[in-house]
N, C-alpha and C positions, 0 to 999 in steps of 0.2 A: 781594402777593408773587407774582412770576412763577414759571414752572415751574422754571427753572434754579435760582433761589434756594431754592425749596422742596425740590427734589431734593438740593441741596447740604446743606441743613439736616438732612435725614433720612439722609444717607449712612452715618454710623457706626451709627446705630440699625438701619438695614436690613441692613448687612453684619454687624453684631453679631448680628442675628437668625439669620443663616446663609445668606442668599442670595448667589449668586455675584456678586462685585463687578463683573466685566466685563459680566455680563448686566444687572445693575442700571443700569450706564452706558448700555447699548444701549437699554433700555426707557425710561429717563428722558430721554435725549437726543432721543428722538422725540416728546416731549410738547410740544404747542403751548401748553397752559395747565394750571394746576393742576386744572381741571375734567376733564382727560383722565387724571389720575392713577388714580382708582379703576377706570374701565373698562379701562385698559391693564394694570394689575396683575391684574385678574380674568382677562383674556385670557391673560396669562402663566401664571397658575395653572391655567387650563383646559387649556393646552398640556401641562402636566405630568400632568394627569389622563389625557390621551390617551396620553402616553408610558407611564404606568402600565398602561393597558389592553393595550398591545402589548409589555410587558416580557417578557424571556426567563426571568425567575425571580421568585419571590415576594419575595425580598430586594430586587431592583431595583425592583419595583413599589412596595414599601413606602417605599423611599428617594425615589422620584418623588412619592409621595403626601405625604410630609413636606415636600418642597420646595414642592409645590402649596399646602399649608396656610400656609406662610410668606408666599407671594405674596398669597394671599387675605386674610390678616390685614393685611398692609401696605397693601392697598387701602383699608382703613378709616381710614388716618391723615389723609387729606384729606377735606374735605366731599364726600359721595357719597350720592346718593339711594338706592342699593342697598347701603348699608353692612351692613344686616341680612342680606341675602343672602350677601354676601361673608364675614361672620362665621360664618354657618351653614355655608358651604362649607369654611371653615378647620376648623371643628369636625368636620365629617363626614370630611374628608380624613385628619385624624389618627386618627380612630376606625377608618377603613378600613386605614390603615397599621399600626396596632397589632394589628389582627385577624390580620395575617400575620407581623408582626415579633415581637410579644409577646402571644401568645394568652391569657396569664394576666392581662393588664391588664383592669381592669373600670371601667365607668362608675359613679360614685357621684353621686347627685342628691338634693337636699333643698330645704327652704324657703330660697330666696335663694342657692343655689349649685349648681354642677355642675362636674364634672371627672373625671379618670381617675386611678385608683390604680395605680401601676406598681411593680415590684420584687418581691423575694421575700416570701412570706407570713410567713416567720420572721425578717424583718429585725430587727436590733437597735434600730432607731429609724425613725420616720416623719417626713418633712418636708412641710409644706404650703407651697406657693409661691403668693404673692398678687400679682396684677398691679396696675397703676396706673390713671391717669385714662383713657387711651385705649389701653392695652395689653390683652393677653389671655393666656390660658394657652398659646396657640400661639406666643407670642413668645419664650419662654425655654426652648426645647428643649435648648440646650447646658447650661444650668444644671441641668436635670433629669438630663441624661446624666451630668454630673459627680457628682451625688449618687448616682445608680444605680450608677456605677462603684465607689463606696465602700461598696456593700452595703446602702444605705438603701432603704426604700420611699418613694415620692414621690407626693404628691397635688397636681397643678397644677390650680388652680381658677379659675373665673370667679365673682365675686360679683355683688351687685345693681349694675346699670348697667355691667357689664363684659362684654367679649367677646360671646358668643352670647346673653347675658342683657340686653345693652344695649337691645335693641329693645322689651323688655317690662318693664323695671324701671329704677330710678334709683339713683344712688349713695347710700349711707347712711353717716353718720358713726359709727354704732354697730356697726362691723364686728366687734367682739369677739363679738357675739351670733351673727353668721354663722359665725365660726370655731368657736365653741362647738358649734354644730349639726354642723359638719363633723367635729369630734373625736368627738362622739357617734356619728355615722354610720360613722366609720372603726373605732370600737370599740377604740381604743388608750388607754392610761392617760396618755400625755404625747406631745407633738409638738415638733419643731423648726419654726421659722417663719421664712420669708424673704419680705420684701416689696420690691418694686421701684418706684421713683418714688413716686407717691401711695400705692402699696402699702406703701412703707416706713413711712409714717405709720400705716396700718392695722395693720401688724405690730407696731410699737412700742406703739400704743394697746392692742392685744390682749394683748401680753405684760404690760402693766401691770395688766390687768383679768381675765385668764383664767389661773388658777393652773396649768393643765395645760401651759402653754408652758414647756419646759425649756431651750430654746436659741433664740436669735433673731438675725437679721441683717437689715440694711436696706441698700439700694443706691439712692443718689440720692434718698433720702426727705426730705421737708420736715419741719423742726422746727416751723415756723410759716409761715402764709400771710397776705399782706396784699392784700386785694382792690384797693385803690386803686392799687397799684403793679404788679399783674400785667399782663403784655402782653395786648393785645386778643385774639390767637389763643387764648391759654390761657383767658381769660374765656369765649370763644365755646364752646370744648370743654366747659368746666365747666358752662355753661348747658345745652348739649345733654345732658350726662350726668346732670344733677340735675333737669331739668324746667323750666328757665327761669332768667332773670337773678336774680330775687328768691331763688329756692331756691339758686342758686349762691353768692350773697353770704352767705346764712345758712350754707351748708356751709363756706365758706372761714373764716368766723368761728370755726367749731368746730375748725379745724386748728391746734392749739397744744398742744405736749407739755410745757410748763413744769411743770404740776402732776403730770403722769403719769410723767414720766421717772424721778423718784426711787422710783417704785413698781415698777419693772421688776426683779424678783429674778433672772431668768435671765441667764446670760452673754450679752452683747450685742456684736456686731460691727457698726459703722457704717462704710459705705463711701461715700466721696464722690469726685467728680472735681474737680480744681482748676480746670478750665475750665468747670465747670457753674455759670454765673452767670445766673440768671433773676431779673429784677426782681420783688420781692414775695415771694420764696422765701428763707427762712432755712434753710441747709443743716444737716447733721446734727451738727456739732461740739458744740453745746450738749447734744444728746441723749446723746452718748457721755460728756460731762463730768458730767452730772447723774445718769445711771444708775449704780447702785451697782457694777455689774460691766461697765461699758462700755469698749470699746476702739475707737479711732478710726483708720481707714485712709484717708488722703487721697492719691490718685494725682495728682500735679501736672498731668500732661498729659491726664487723663481728662475726658471731657465728660459730658453727662447720660446716665445708664445705662452709661457707660464702655464703649460698644461699640468704642471705639478703643484699649482697654487691657485686654482680657480676661485676658491672662496675669498682669497685675499684681494682680488681686484675686480672680478666680473660683476658682482652686485654694485660696487661703487661706480664702475663705468656705466652700467645701465642707468643708475640713478642720475649720474651727471648728464647724460644725454636727455633723459626724460625731463628732469627739472629745468634744464636750460631751454629745451624746445617749448615746453608748456609756458614757461615764463616769457619766452620770446614772442609767443603767439598772443599772450595776454597783454 
């Protein structure tokens, strides 16, 4: 795939992450090849770090740091030798931003996970945000903001093989064990859970096996994967994140919610984009149909992660988690 095609394929994901669409065009139009993607995006992130250093207020500095984090994370979407450095830079930029914007936010780290807990200490509910195959906690800042605006506490996490942990660990199918340790570390009796892309599978699986999940939502999550049909780029990413082709095939065989969906007791919202058509991926309609309390929201013009359709699903998802958690507590 040439640079223009790759950039076009990432357009709604990148702009959905929150980078300026005009700047995205300027950066990607200058790419000679996909190999230039990572270095160019890192340079753009570093330029925002410089802006933060010279900012006239702490708020402006924090905003620049959050923008830097977005660019650093997006640098990891193409094959890049320094992806671990870019992921670490994204993690560090958000930490620096929250130091000035939200001093009460705190890092929580345990076996197989790391992230930041944000929001009021007396929040009526806590939501854990789970990323996917090549996403990270820095990608979904707008989702976190929507939940915070509704008075919830939010823990956006990286798990094994994800984000800042990708360099030192590999994806695990038993994600419910990781989330269980997260709930223990947060010290709350129940959580809401939202998973995006492959994180949707992790969230649904966890909701079936972890009784402390009181509300759950998935966005572009797979119900089932078929290795033989998956496109080569997806296989390549899967191999990098699981530790090799054999491990990737074994991991893909485990991604099937047929038996687990009926065990999801919590209210479930499944969000899909009607234009999200990836060979080898069964989307979420069967999950919503088989879950006892499942609701299906398909946005006809939405693509993968629905970065081109934020208003059509994000407020509804945030309300679903908020209303369910507050009701569950009451």
